[in-house]
Structures are given as C-alpha cells and as structure tokens.
C-alpha positions, -999 to 999 in steps of 0.1 A, spaced: 252 -723 -291 215 -714 -287 224 -689 -259 251 -673 -281 227 -670 -310 201 -654 -288 227 -630 -275 238 -621 -310 202 -614 -320 197 -593 -289 229 -573 -296 218 -567 -332 184 -555 -321 198 -529 -296 197 -494 -309 210 -466 -286 194 -432 -293 207 -398 -283 181 -372 -272 190 -344 -296 176 -315 -276 153 -309 -246 133 -280 -234 135 -264 -200 164 -257 -177 189 -285 -186 212 -292 -156 249 -287 -160 269 -318 -166 283 -337 -136 294 -370 -121 286 -387 -88 249 -378 -91 220 -403 -87 187 -408 -104 154 -426 -97 121 -428 -118 86 -422 -107 64 -433 -136 76 -412 -166 96 -388 -145 134 -391 -140 145 -373 -108 182 -364 -104 199 -351 -73 235 -342 -64 267 -348 -81 296 -325 -87 315 -306 -114 334 -276 -102 314 -277 -70 287 -301 -56 252 -295 -70 223 -291 -46 194 -287 -71 168 -313 -77 162 -317 -115 133 -336 -131 132 -348 -167 98 -358 -182 105 -386 -206 71 -382 -222 74 -346 -231 113 -344 -233 113 -315 -209 134 -306 -179 121 -286 -150 132 -275 -115 104 -283 -89 99 -257 -62 111 -278 -32 105 -267 4 111 -280 39 144 -293 52 163 -290 20 195 -311 22 229 -297 12 243 -309 -21 261 -342 -20 277 -367 -43 282 -405 -44 252 -408 -20 224 -434 -16 192 -426 -35 161 -448 -36 125 -444 -45 96 -459 -26 63 -451 -44 64 -413 -45 89 -407 -17 126 -406 -21 153 -413 5 188 -398 4 215 -411 27 251 -401 31 275 -390 4 302 -364 1 291 -329 10 325 -313 5 360 -325 -3 371 -349 25 338 -345 45 312 -372 43 277 -374 57 255 -400 74 223 -379 73 190 -392 61 165 -371 42 131 -379 28 115 -362 -2 77 -365 -7 77 -360 -45 39 -355 -46 44 -322 -28 82 -317 -33 86 -315 4 119 -324 20 122 -336 56 152 -346 76 145 -379 95 164 -393 124 161 -431 126 166 -450 159 201 -465 163 205 -502 162 199 -521 195 234 -536 192 262 -516 176 264 -480 164 249 -459 137 264 -461 102 294 -439 100 296 -410 74 305 -424 40 304 -421 2 302 -446 -26 280 -470 -7 250 -490 -21 215 -483 -8 189 -507 -20 151 -509 -14 130 -540 -10 96 -540 6 96 -517 36 134 -519 42 165 -503 28 198 -522 27 231 -503 32 264 -519 23 300 -507 22 313 -474 10 344 -453 18 350 -435 51 375 -409 61 396 -420 91 410 -386 96 392 -359 117 408 -333 94 388 -332 62 419 -319 44 439 -349 54 419 -378 38 427 -412 52 404 -436 32 389 -467 49 369 -492 27 338 -506 44 319 -538 42 294 -533 70 258 -541 64 228 -523 78 190 -526 75 167 -495 77 130 -502 84 106 -477 69 72 -465 81 44 -468 56 40 -436 35 64 -414 54 91 -416 81 114 -444 93 116 -467 122 153 -473 127 186 -490 118 194 -526 126 224 -548 120 211 -581 106 228 -614 116 240 -628 84 254 -662 74 282 -670 50 312 -648 42 307 -611 38 318 -595 5 352 -578 8 353 -540 16 346 -518 -13 331 -485 -26 316 -473 -59 301 -508 -65 265 -515 -75 237 -534 -57 203 -544 -70 174 -565 -56 157 -591 -77 129 -616 -70 121 -644 -93 84 -647 -101 83 -685 -97 103 -687 -65 94 -655 -48 127 -654 -29 143 -619 -30 181 -617 -37 204 -588 -35 234 -588 -60 265 -568 -55 289 -564 -84 323 -548 -88 336 -517 -70 369 -504 -58 392 -515 -29 427 -503 -39 420 -520 -73 389 -525 -93 368 -556 -88 345 -578 -109 332 -603 -83 295 -610 -79 279 -616 -45 244 -628 -37 225 -622 -5 193 -642 2 172 -616 20 149 -642 35 177 -662 51 203 -635 53 229 -657 37 258 -644 16 272 -666 -12 292 -663 -45 270 -676 -73 286 -695 -101 282 -677 -134 284 -685 -171 295 -664 -200 322 -637 -201 324 -618 -169 328 -580 -175 361 -564 -168 368 -552 -132 352 -518 -128 340 -491 -104 317 -461 -108 295 -481 -132 257 -485 -131 235 -515 -128 198 -516 -134 172 -544 -134 148 -546 -163 128 -578 -163 151 -607 -153 183 -589 -165 208 -567 -146 222 -543 -172 258 -530 -164 271 -500 -182 303 -480 -182 326 -473 -153 364 -473 -147 381 -504 -162 417 -515 -165 436 -505 -197 442 -536 -218 470 -543 -242 465 -572 -266 436 -585 -244 459 -585 -214 448 -565 -183 473 -540 -171 491 -545 -138 477 -535 -104 491 -500 -107 487 -497 -144 465 -475 -166 427 -472 -161 402 -458 -185 365 -451 -188 344 -475 -208 311 -477 -226 310 -515 -225 276 -529 -219 266 -563 -206 238 -579 -187 235 -607 -162 205 -631 -166 194 -632 -130 175 -665 -135 204 -684 -151 234 -662 -138 248 -660 -173 267 -630 -185 260 -617 -220 282 -590 -235 262 -565 -256 288 -539 -264 325 -546 -259 354 -521 -255 364 -526 -291 331 -511 -303 336 -478 -285 349 -460 -316 314 -459 -331 308 -421 -327 273 -409 -324 259 -445 -324 267 -454 -289 271 -434 -256 307 -424 -252 329 -439 -224 320 -426 -190 321 -432 -153 301 -417 -124 271 -413 -147 235 -421 -137 213 -447 -153 176 -453 -146 149 -476 -160 116 -462 -171 95 -492 -181 118 -513 -204 138 -483 -215 172 -475 -200 182 -438 -197 218 -427 -192 228 -391 -185 261 -372 -181 291 -387 -161 328 -380 -166 351 -391 -195 383 -399 -178 401 -417 -205 439 -415 -197 434 -383 -177 443 -374 -141 416 -374 -115 418 -337 -112 413 -330 -149 380 -346 -158 357 -337 -186 320 -343 -180 296 -356 -207 265 -335 -214 245 -360 -234 213 -379 -226 208 -414 -242 182 -441 -240 180 -477 -251 148 -498 -255 159 -531 -241 130 -551 -256 99 -546 -278 71 -530 -259 44 -551 -243 10 -555 -258 -13 -526 -249 -46 -532 -233 -75 -538 -256 -90 -510 -276 -117 -492 -257 -147 -475 -274 -155 -440 -263 -181 -431 -289 -196 -446 -320 -214 -429 -348 -228 -443 -381 -194 -441 -398 -168 -436 -372 -154 -447 -338 -136 -427 -312 -113 -452 -295 -86 -452 -268 -63 -477 -252 -40 -478 -223 -8 -459 -225 24 -479 -227 54 -461 -212 83 -450 -233 69 -459 -268 72 -438 -299 38 -446 -313 10 -471 -318 0 -492 -348 -38 -495 -349 -54 -521 -371 -90 -532 -378 -107 -561 -394 -142 -560 -410 -162 -591 -408 -184 -583 -437 -183 -568 -472 -200 -536 -481 -234 -535 -463 -267 -540 -481 -298 -519 -475 -331 -536 -465 -362 -516 -461 -343 -484 -457 -323 -498 -428 -286 -506 -434 -279 -542 -424 -244 -558 -431 -249 -592 -446 -225 -610 -422 -227 -587 -392 -228 -603 -358 -255 -590 -334 -241 -574 -304 -249 -550 -276 -218 -531 -267 -208 -502 -246 -190 -482 -221 -190 -484 -183 -178 -456 -162 -170 -454 -125 -167 -418 -114 -152 -415 -80 -157 -381 -65 -173 -365 -35 -197 -345 -56 -229 -357 -73 -223 -388 -95 -223 -375 -130 -207 -391 -160 -211 -377 -195 -215 -403 -222 -186 -390 -242 -162 -394 -213 -153 -357 -211 -145 -351 -174 -143 -316 -159 -137 -323 -123 -106 -336 -104 -117 -372 -101 -107 -407 -108 -125 -422 -137 -129 -458 -146 -142 -468 -179 -154 -502 -190 -169 -513 -223 -186 -546 -228 -201 -564 -257 -225 -593 -260 -225 -609 -294 -253 -633 -303 -254 -658 -331 -280 -685 -336 -271 -721 -342 -301 -726 -365 -332 -709 -377 -357 -737 -372 -381 -715 -352 -380 -686 -376 -417 -688 -386 -428 -694 -351 -412 -661 -339 -421 -638 -368 -450 -623 -349 -427 -612 -320 -416 -577 -330 -382 -566 -317 -368 -531 -314 -333 -519 -322 -318 -535 -291 -332 -570 -299 -357 -566 -271 -393 -576 -275 -420 -550 -268 -447 -562 -245 -475 -548 -223 -464 -573 -197 -438 -563 -170 -407 -558 -192 -377 -579 -187 -346 -574 -207 -327 -604 -220 -301 -619 -199 -266 -606 -206 -232 -619 -197 -208 -601 -174 -171 -608 -179 -146 -611 -152 -136 -578 -137 -106 -565 -117 -113 -547 -85 -104 -510 -86 -83 -494 -60 -105 -464 -51 -118 -450 -18 -154 -442 -27 -177 -472 -24 -210 -457 -36 -203 -447 -71 -215 -450 -107 -202 -474 -132 -218 -466 -166 -218 -484 -199 -234 -476 -232 -249 -504 -251 -252 -499 -289 -282 -510 -309 -282 -544 -327 -277 -544 -364 -309 -563 -372 -334 -536 -362 -366 -551 -376 -356 -587 -380 -379 -614 -366 -355 -644 -369 -351 -663 -337 -335 -695 -327 -337 -723 -302 -301 -720 -293 -281 -688 -290 -244 -683 -286 -234 -653 -265 -199 -640 -265 -186 -614 -241 -161 -586 -239 -152 -562 -212 -131 -531 -213 -119 -514 -181 -101 -480 -179 -89 -459 -150 -85 -422 -158 -76 -392 -138 -86 -357 -149 -72 -323 -140 -90 -292 -152 -108 -312 -179 -77 -328 -194 -75 -366 -194 -41 -375 -179 -41 -413 -178 -62 -442 -190 -55 -478 -179 -73 -505 -199 -78 -542 -194 -101 -564 -215 -112 -600 -216 -120 -611 -251 -113 -635 -280 -80 -650 -288 -66 -646 -323 -69 -683 -330 -105 -688 -320 -121 -654 -315 -156 -668 -311 -151 -700 -292 -128 -688 -264 -153 -669 -243 -186 -684 -253 -214 -701 -235 -245 -717 -248 -280 -708 -237 -305 -736 -243 -331 -712 -254 -335 -676 -263 -363 -674 -237 -352 -658 -205 -373 -666 -175 -370 -649 -142 -387 -672 -117 -417 -649 -115 -451 -655 -129 -468 -634 -157 -434 -621 -168 -428 -616 -205 -404 -637 -225 -376 -620 -244 -364 -633 -278 -331 -626 -294 -328 -623 -332 -301 -629 -358 -299 -624 -395 -266 -642 -403 -271 -678 -416 -253 -706 -398 -229 -711 -427 -215 -676 -423 -210 -681 -385 -189 -711 -393 -169 -691 -418 -162 -665 -391 -148 -692 -369 -125 -708 -394 -113 -684 -421 -82 -663 -415 -91 -627 -411 -74 -599 -430 -61 -570 -409 -59 -535 -422 -39 -506 -410 -58 -476 -396 -25 -458 -391 3 -451 -367 -7 -427 -339 15 -408 -315 -10 -408 -287 -32 -435 -272 -64 -424 -289 -78 -422 -324 -108 -411 -344 -114 -439 -369 -135 -432 -400 -113 -449 -426 -86 -476 -430 -60 -484 -456 -65 -511 -482 -37 -535 -488 -18 -534 -521 -23 -565 -541 13 -577 -535 8 -575 -498 -8 -608 -488 -5 -604 -450 -4 -573 -430 6 -593 -399 39 -604 -416 46 -569 -426 41 -556 -391 63 -582 -374 91 -572 -398 85 -535 -390 80 -528 -427 56 -499 -424 42 -490 -458 40 -456 -474 4 -448 -465 3 -420 -492 4 -448 -518 -25 -468 -504 -62 -464 -510 -86 -457 -481 -119 -473 -473 -147 -456 -453 -165 -473 -425 -200 -485 -431 -230 -480 -408 -243 -509 -387 -211 -529 -393 -190 -549 -369 -153 -540 -368 -126 -557 -348 -97 -537 -335 -62 -544 -322 -33 -522 -314 5 -526 -310 31 -503 -295 63 -493 -313 97 -484 -298 133 -486 -308 132 -524 -309 103 -525 -334 66 -532 -332 55 -552 -302 28 -578 -299 -8 -569 -306 -34 -564 -279 -63 -588 -276 -91 -581 -300 -119 -556 -293 -151 -556 -313 -174 -526 -319 -202 -518 -343 -211 -486 -360 -245 -472 -352 -275 -476 -374 -289 -443 -388 -321 -429 -374 -320 -443 -338 -314 -421 -308 -281 -421 -289 -277 -432 -253 -288 -410 -224 -259 -392 -207 -250 -374 -175 -266 -400 -152 -271 -389 -116 -282 -408 -85 -294 -388 -55 -301 -406 -23 -329 -399 2 -343 -417 32 -367 -440 15 -358 -439 -22 -332 -428 -47 -337 -403 -75 -324 -414 -109 -320 -387 -135 -302 -383 -169 -298 -360 -198 -313 -366 -233 -291 -382 -259 -267 -359 -276 -279 -372 -310 -317 -379 -306 -323 -384 -343 -357 -368 -341 -382 -364 -312 -377 -386 -281 -410 -404 -275 -402 -420 -242 -374 -433 -219 -373 -466 -202 -353 -474 -171 -346 -510 -159 -333 -525 -127 -314 -558 -125 -333 -580 -101 -327 -613 -82 -341 -644 -98 -344 -680 -87 -339 -692 -122 -307 -712 -125 -288 -702 -157 -258 -720 -172 -239 -687 -168 -242 -675 -132 -234 -640 -142 -265 -636 -164 -286 -606 -154 -323 -602 -155 -338 -567 -157 -372 -554 -147 -386 -521 -162 -391 -496 -134 -400 -466 -154 -414 -456 -188 -422 -420 -197 -411 -387 -212 -395 -373 -181 -357 -376 -177 -359 -388 -141 -376 -413 -120 -379 -425 -84 -366 -459 -74 -384 -470 -42 -369 -489 -13 -394 -517 -22 -380 -519 -57 -344 -518 -44 -352 -547 -20 -355 -569 -51 -323 -556 -67 -296 -580 -77 -261 -572 -64 -236 -578 -91 -202 -591 -77 -183 -594 -110 -161 -566 -97 -171 -547 -66 -207 -550 -53 -230 -529 -74 -267 -524 -83 -272 -523 -121 -295 -499 -140 -302 -494 -177 -316 -464 -193 -325 -460 -230 -344 -436 -252 -369 -442 -280 -378 -422 -311 -401 -431 -340 -375 -457 -352 -374 -475 -319 -351 -477 -289 -314 -468 -292 -284 -479 -272 -288 -481 -234 -266 -465 -208 -258 -491 -181 -251 -478 -146 -234 -498 -119 -242 -481 -85 -213 -493 -63 -222 -505 -28 -204 -513 4 -200 -549 17 -232 -568 14 -239 -601 33 -248 -625 5 -262 -650 31 -290 -628 41 -317 -610 21 -306 -575 12 -320 -547 33 -315 -512 20 -309 -484 45 -307 -456 20 -295 -431 46 -264 -452 52 -255 -457 15 
C-alpha cells in the first residue's frame, strides 16, 4: 500500500512539458536516431526519414538552441539503429543500417571538444571473430569498456534480399584512456544468455551501497515483442532473470530506457494492440505507445506512471511513438521525434516533430550562496548552477532589527562579529592576478572560496580589564610589538582538479561590525564557513561556477561547526610577541536567543540565473506566518503586492537558495552568512600578484576600489609556524611582514622559511593584505599561494627558483 501511494504521488507530480519553439537549424523529424548528453548539450546522430541522415545535430538545453557543429576528420556515413555511447567528451558509434538491407560493423570515435571524427580499428578477439554487421543492438558503457549485445543481421549477401537473423552474442570492447580503443573480446559468462533479439534496451547501474555494477536488458523483438528483464553481473559475468514486483510493462520494441538516480525509465515503443485488456495474438495488431514506467533498480519493482489509457490527453503528454530518442540531462528526461505508427503499415510512417522534457524529481539543493562583493547596503552573490532548472528562489534572514548608530558608526544591536571573505585560485600560465570583484578576462580556471569566522563571547567579565586595548575595524589590536593577527579557523576543503600547483587562492575578509568596541571576553566561540567555486572564463564571460560550502545546519546554525578557545589571547610560541584580543558587543542573552528562536526567512526574489544583486527583500504579509511552508507548497506570492525592506550597513544577513523545476521548489542550500560593510572604511586590496625570483618573492597589489578617503598605509601578513598547541589544529597565526604606503613588498627566503604550510586543501602559504584610512583598517584580502608536495616531517626549505 505504501509503495502504491508513493507511486500515485509520483505520478501526480509528473508534468511533461513540450518545448514550444527553438532557435537555430532544427533537424528534420526521423526515427532510428540516437542521442547522448554532454553536460547541457544533447547530441543527436543518424536516423532516417526518406533517407538516412548523416548530420550531427546539437541541442543546447540551457539556451533552447539547435546548432550544426563544423565536424571534420573521418566523418562516418549516415546510419540508423546504431550503437551510440558517450565517455566524457568522446562519443563512440558502432554499426547500424547504412542503407536498406546493408548493415555496418564499423567503429567511429568523435572528440566532441574538437568535433573531430576518427575511424578506429580495434583488435579482433583472441578467440572468435569480430562482431558481424548489425542493427538494433545495444551498446552500453561502464568504466573503460563497452558491452555489445544482440541485434539483427542480414544472412543474405544481396542487400536487396534481406534474410534476418536475430543475435544474442555478447562482446566487450576495451577503450584506451581519452582516445582510441584496445580491442574486442568475448567474455566467458555464466548462466543462461538472453534469447536473441533486436531493438531492445540495455542500461548499466551500480548501487552506491554495494558497488556491484549490473547491466539490465529489457524487451526487444524476435519475431514477436518481448517484455522480459535480464541482469548481467559485470563483476562475475553472470546472467540471471531477476524477480520483479509490480505491473510489468507490455511487450515492446523500439522503446527507450534511461537511468536517472536508481530508476530505469521506459518510454514508448511498439506494443501489442489490446482488446478489453487482452493482448492480441502473435500475428495480431501492433501500435505505438506513449506509456511510461520505471523500474526501481534497488527493489526491482515496476511502477506504471502513464498507461495506454491515458494516451488521449492531447498536448499534455508526448504522443505515441517508437524509434524516438531519449536522453537524461541531470534529472530531466528529454524525448525527441520518433515515428507514430499507430495501425499503419511499416512503409507508411509519420514521424513526430516535437521535443518534450520531464523533470523526474525536484532539483537538488544548490551549493551555498557565495559572496562576490559587499557594500554598505548590498551584496553581489552567486551560487553553483543546477542543471535543467527554471529558476532559483533566494531567501535571506536578518539576525537583528534596524541598526542603531553609536558615535557615528552604524552597529546593529544583535550583529555577530565576523570576518568573511572570498578566496580565489587562479590557474593560468601568466602572472597570478585575481581582481577582487572576480571579473576574469583571460582564459583560465578560477576557483573562488569565501570563508567567515564569527565570534561571540560567553561572558563580559573582563570588559573593564580590556577597555584600554584599542581594536581596529578588523577586531585586531594595534601594537608596536611584532604584529600577530588573531587565530582563525579554516574549514574543510575539497581538493581542486587543476594542473597548476603554484597558484593564488585569494579571500577577502570584511571588517567586523564593532569597529571601536573594547569589550573582550575570557572565552570566545568561533564559527566557520567556507565557500568554494570553480569558474572558467572565455573572453571575459564567466561560463561556470561550482560552489561547495561547509556551514551551519538549519536546526542549530551556531553550534554545528563551533569550537571553544579558552582565551581570546593568541600566543605563537615566540617571546615578545603581542597578544591579540577579539571583541564583541552582543550580550550573552542575545546569543542564546540566536541559538534557540526560529528564524524568519524572507524572499529576495526568483532569479533566472545563478547570481543576484541584493539590496532589498520582501516583507511577509501578516497572514503569512511561515515563508518555509509557502515555499514547500510552491505557493509563490505576488511580489508586486509585498513591501520591500532595504539592507542596513554593518548587519549580518543569512542566505539560502533553492532551485525550481517542473516538479516544484527543491530543498534549500546550507546557510551562508555575510555582513554588509561599515561606512567609511577602505575596501580590500585587489589584483594581487606574486613574482618569484632566486632569493625572494615580490608581493604586489592594487589599491582598494573604494578607498573611502586617503589610504594611510598597507599591512601585509604571513601565516607562520608555531609550537603553540591549539584546540583547533587549523588555527593560523600571522606575522606582519610589511607596513607602509607602497603597494608592494619583498618577502625574503628567511621569512618564507618560517611560513606555515596550510594543508586544509592543497599545500599553500597564506598571506593577508589590508589597507588603512583615517577610520582604520578595512577588510583583508587573503592569498593562498599553492605549493607542490611538501615533506611535513622535515623543516621546510624554500628553493624559490624551483617554485
């Protein structure tokens, strides 16, 4: 009963959508074609309708545009009912019908990154012969091997005299990495082979918990249509017939099967004509269908989503068809063309011209919101793109009421102190330059990471004792002694897949809200966040951003990633070093309130792209008590009827984002937390460069875009090793290596010999650079200079010529 109820709910949630119109050269309708997906691109080849097509067509699902790539090389002839698989950015084509009665066993490779075709000649198997020419076979990829099963051969040497022979032979094709193939082999299998057939489907699925790949073959044609299911354990090469539950789909051929998650979706095909639920005889009527089912590959249970009796819903469902193509892009299933053969002779087919898609489930949660730039009353934010979504719902939560003004400085009453920012890894072969606003003008791979450290005192018992310690806008104490910045936490990182090892990784740390506060504590809670993004840029246009954050949970946003420092004093293990004090204005009672009270989320809006400039948000109408309930029910309000609220300076705001598709609004991302800037302080230095020489490095930067007056000095800091044992091993201690008006400094080999190598992601040396005006120091730009492998057992020796 529970499974039936879940199936009914799933069926009700399904909503097919027809793409009304597309731009570009739309291919002519056809059947017997094949399709694969490379990211957001659907690539279609072959098929026939009044002749076999030989063009390669590409449909961009993100832009709703067709185009014909300029292919070159060993361009294959047109073919239909061929094998077509995708391995990364290369596509393999095997066999198919090249003209009536003449089949092929040629193998072609397409490098889609260059649109380059190449005919490849694999080695024959050590025992047995090469696969014979065929059509209607299955060709499935897993790992570095393709699996060929079955199909239809022509026994006659005369192509005009077709003598069909159904096949159930099984071959394995080993691929070379990147390009090329090794050769064919005939695996030794156990169990009973599936019966001969053609126009069947085969998919490969590997359960996450078992890790044992299985190939599933369903249906096909062998004189009559079939609906049997076969399983091949690829590890043991054992064939079996799995027991299934639920209603098995009608026998069929020329259908499609696609894996999305743990489900195999089966659509369309030729099925027997039924009369009062009775299947027609062996030689009876057959028809095309638009029935739609899936097989749960974990439980082997069939669930019917659209039955044949629902096929009369015009314009709401794809029409009956066979020989169509279907391809999964993320969790969205696309179906294009095919033939409508309902009660028509084989030589009198009508091909469909329509393109449909179906979101099979709500979209996954996007990555956490990433801060690109903050001003006194706005944020420019981005998040990772989620494929095949229609938009994004961005929400924020303000932790405090309208801010108050103290001594001319805006300080929110309940704002949490933090230092937040952006970290960039720029991977290019030119000088290491990263602008603070993340505008990239070179062809490079860009990684962005934002991190926040939020401090809250447990008590204010030592307030009077610390009033004489003046702190600047970063919460750092000014001193004539060798300057050491306070320890900061570094969250867990994910290694990036990049070639360059000696790169920059820059973050911008915003000023604290309590600019002139002297309140300190004996116990400080520090909470961390990290944002990581990979971007690629072409001619200055950001193409892709991938974001991953570690931060609070919605239930206990403060407590999840916190650690307690026994004192706000940070000692480095060296003598005569200054002590740094952290400050906080929020009383303890307010911190407890932040932990326990349910926060109110407000809509910023629904955005088409994965970026937003946030300066306002919508206030809830009085009758709406919970924005979360509204979102889960996909009841998007009429924003024109809602009042707007401006952002305040120096205020902490929390952000979350959810993706929207045809199934509704998906789950929200983890929470990100940013703070608007405080007026009057300089921005962060930008365009950081590191130039290497034999005995030193040259560190340079550009002045802040918004200096807010005259810059009085810059300070540069280096993270150094320390013998002090901290409760958090990722705590960093910084030493001032420069202070002056110049926008550059020399870092000597002697200074670098004391550098701490940060291993939270890839090995890196960490610098911080900040600017000061008459109000104090502004946010710091943090730079992670990526290194090669470093032996942690030995003291670090820097050969700058080798870096």
